[in-house]
C-alpha positions in Angstrom: -149.2 -13.5 123.8 -146.7 -15.2 121.5 -147.6 -16.1 118.0 -146.0 -17.4 114.8 -147.1 -18.1 111.2 -147.0 -21.8 110.4 -147.9 -24.0 107.6 -149.8 -27.4 108.2 -150.4 -29.9 105.6 -153.8 -31.8 105.4 -154.6 -33.3 108.8 -157.0 -35.9 109.9 -159.0 -35.8 113.2 -161.3 -38.3 114.8 -163.6 -37.6 117.8 -167.1 -36.4 118.7 -169.1 -33.7 117.1 -172.0 -31.5 118.3 -174.1 -29.2 116.1 -175.6 -26.7 118.3 -177.2 -23.4 118.8 -176.2 -20.5 120.9 -178.5 -19.9 123.9 -179.7 -16.5 124.9 -176.5 -16.0 126.9 -174.3 -17.1 123.9 -173.0 -20.0 126.1 -172.2 -23.5 124.7 -170.2 -24.6 127.7 -172.3 -27.5 128.8 -172.3 -29.0 125.2 -168.6 -28.7 125.1 -168.1 -30.3 128.5 -170.4 -33.2 127.5 -168.4 -33.7 124.3 -165.1 -33.8 126.3 -166.6 -36.3 128.8 -167.9 -38.5 126.1 -164.6 -38.5 124.2 -162.6 -39.1 127.4 -164.9 -42.0 128.2 -164.5 -43.5 124.7 -160.7 -43.3 125.0 -160.8 -45.1 128.3 -163.0 -47.8 127.0 -161.6 -48.2 123.5 -158.0 -47.0 123.5 -156.7 -50.2 122.1 -159.0 -49.7 119.1 -157.4 -46.3 118.1 -153.9 -46.2 119.7 -152.1 -47.1 116.5 -154.0 -44.4 114.5 -153.4 -41.5 117.0 -150.6 -39.1 115.9 -149.7 -37.9 119.5 -151.6 -39.3 122.6 -150.7 -36.2 124.6 -152.5 -33.8 122.4 -156.3 -33.4 122.1 -158.1 -30.8 120.0 -161.4 -28.7 120.1 -162.3 -27.4 116.7 -165.0 -24.8 116.5 -166.7 -24.3 113.1 -169.2 -21.7 111.9 -170.7 -19.9 109.1 -171.1 -16.2 110.0 -174.6 -15.9 108.5 -175.9 -19.2 110.2 -174.4 -18.1 113.4 -176.0 -14.6 113.2 -179.5 -15.7 112.0 -179.9 -19.1 113.8 -177.0 -19.3 116.4 -175.9 -22.4 114.6 -172.3 -23.7 115.1 -170.3 -27.0 115.2 -168.0 -28.2 118.0 -165.6 -31.1 117.5 -163.4 -32.7 120.1 -160.9 -35.4 119.4 -157.4 -36.3 118.5 -155.2 -36.1 115.3 -155.1 -39.4 113.5 -152.7 -40.6 110.8 -155.6 -41.6 108.6 -159.3 -42.0 109.0 -159.6 -45.5 107.7 -160.5 -47.5 109.6 -162.5 -45.1 111.9 -164.6 -46.5 114.8 -168.4 -46.1 114.1 -168.9 -44.1 117.3 -166.5 -41.3 116.1 -166.8 -38.6 113.5 -163.9 -37.7 111.2 -162.7 -34.2 110.1 -160.2 -33.5 107.4 -158.7 -30.1 107.6 -157.1 -28.6 104.5 -153.5 -27.6 104.0 -153.1 -24.0 104.9 -151.2 -21.3 106.8 -152.1 -20.7 110.4 -151.3 -18.1 113.0 -150.4 -20.3 116.0 -151.0 -18.4 119.3 -149.4 -19.5 122.5 -151.6 -18.6 125.5 -150.7 -18.7 129.1 -152.6 -18.1 132.4 -155.3 -15.3 132.1 -154.7 -15.0 128.2 -156.6 -18.4 128.1 -159.7 -16.7 129.7 -159.9 -13.9 127.1 -158.3 -15.3 124.0 -161.5 -15.4 121.7 -162.0 -11.7 122.2 -158.3 -10.8 122.2 -157.6 -12.7 119.1 -160.7 -12.9 117.0 -161.9 -9.3 117.7 -158.6 -7.6 118.6 -155.6 -9.1 116.8 -156.9 -9.6 113.3 -158.2 -6.1 112.5 -154.7 -4.7 113.2 -152.6 -7.1 111.3 -151.8 -8.1 107.7 -153.7 -11.4 107.9 -157.4 -12.2 108.0 -159.3 -15.5 109.0 -159.4 -17.7 106.1 -162.8 -19.3 105.2 -163.4 -22.6 103.5 -166.6 -22.9 101.5 -168.0 -20.0 103.6 -167.1 -21.7 106.9 -164.4 -20.6 109.3 -162.8 -22.5 112.1 -160.1 -22.3 114.8 -158.4 -25.2 116.6 -157.5 -25.3 120.3 -154.6 -27.6 121.1 -154.5 -29.1 124.6 -151.2 -30.7 125.6 -151.9 -33.1 128.4 -148.8 -31.8 130.4 -149.3 -28.2 129.8 -153.0 -27.6 130.1 -154.1 -28.1 133.8 -157.8 -27.6 133.3 -160.3 -24.9 133.5 -159.8 -24.6 137.4 -156.0 -24.2 137.0 -155.6 -21.8 134.1 -153.0 -19.7 136.0 -150.5 -22.5 135.4 -151.7 -23.7 132.1 -150.7 -23.2 128.5 -153.0 -23.4 125.4 -152.2 -23.2 121.7 -154.8 -21.7 119.3 -154.5 -22.1 115.5 -156.5 -19.9 113.2 -156.2 -20.4 109.5 -155.3 -17.3 107.7 -154.8 -15.5 104.4 -152.7 -12.5 103.7 -154.5 -9.2 103.0 -153.2 -6.0 101.7 
């Protein structure tokens, strides 16, 4: 798994959001699939309304946001899917906006089987061994999955796919 430390300035995203609760299996896959389907349909139907605002039409993003206490007690989390926008004004009424702060990220490049296990490998394996820790913002943490249209072939074709994951970090020690 390749990774690098990068700095990103404040970024704007527009898309669809779901506030959900983990089921007994810890699965949120159906809600995520519904968000992606809804956002894809919006883009097919309303692309002319957003095309000028989109930074790169070949990139789409999934942002998972959670507060550890809420997640442990209630299973509550936030899922956002969308695209990066130049600004959020104007924003179509059907879409939600997210403004992510300027910060440092560890950017992980994942290929093939690494995509299947990245959450465990990175969030539970990589961070405890390094000089960085996941940075929180107002007691919430997040990570960003970056899907490049030409490099991510879908869940059914992970063996020949690539995914980037960005995790905001702070230096420790």
